[in-house]
Structures are given as C-alpha cells and as structure tokens.
N, C-alpha and C positions, 0 to 999 in steps of 0.2 A: 889783700887789696882793698883799699878804701879810697873813694873819690877818684876812681880811675888811675890811682897811683899804686904801684907794686912796692912793698917794703920787705927787707930781709932782716932776719934776726941778728942780734949782737949778743954778747956775753954780759951785757949791762943790765942791772935792775935798780929799782928805787923802791923805798918803802911806800906803802899806801899812804895816800894823801887825801885831800878834800874830794869827796865824790861828786861835787858840783862841776868838776872838770870833765865829766864823762860826756863824750860826743856821740856814742853809739855802742853797739855790741856786735860780736861776731855772729853772723846769721847762718852760715853754712860752712861746710869743709869739703876739701878735696882730699885725695889720697896723699900720704906723706911723700914728699919729694916732688909732687906735681906742682906746676905753677898755677896759682889761683887765677881764674878768668872772670870772676864776678865781684862786684863791690860787696864788702862784708864777708868775704870768703877767706878761710885760712887753710894751710896745709899742715897744721899742727894741732888741730882739734879745737878745743875751747869754745864750742858753740854756746852762745849766751854770755860769754865773758865780755865785760866792759872794755872800751878803749877810749883814749884821749889823744888828740892830734896836736902836735907842735909844728913849727915851720919845716923842719927837715926830718922829724921822727914821728913815730906813733907809739904809744905805750899801751900794752894790753895787760889787764888785770889777770893774774894767775895766782890763786890762793891769796896770800897777804902781801904781794909785791906787784909792782908794775914792771913788765918786761919791755925793754926798749928795742924798737925796730927802726931801721933807717931806710930812707928812699933807695931804690934800686938804681 
C-alpha cells in the first residue's frame, strides 16, 4: 500500500533503470497473504526496497529488476 492505494502483484518485471525515479521505500511488512493496512507496507517482505510510482502502477526494486504492481 502506498499513498492510501492498494496494489497487487503481476508477473511483469523490467530491468533496473535510473535510480532518480525512486519515490520511497517499503517501510514495514505484514504476514504473507494479509492485506496491507498502512502506507509503505507490503505482504511480500522487501523492507527497505525502493519503489517508483506510475499513474496506474507501482514498481518495487527486488534484486536487479523492478517488479510491477497494479492498482487493486
């Protein structure tokens, strides 16, 4: 959840790009399968990983790729 918007995972990834696009980072996690209730919270771990926000998507940096999440 970011900016009071819940996102869900897709199978899409993109290679790492310019780090200037980083908007924030995952700050906390909830248990796997639980719905995040706080901004900056995930249910897939990755606390401290960067994210960038698009109009309908958010991308989270995991290793050397950006994983794409869409608005719920």
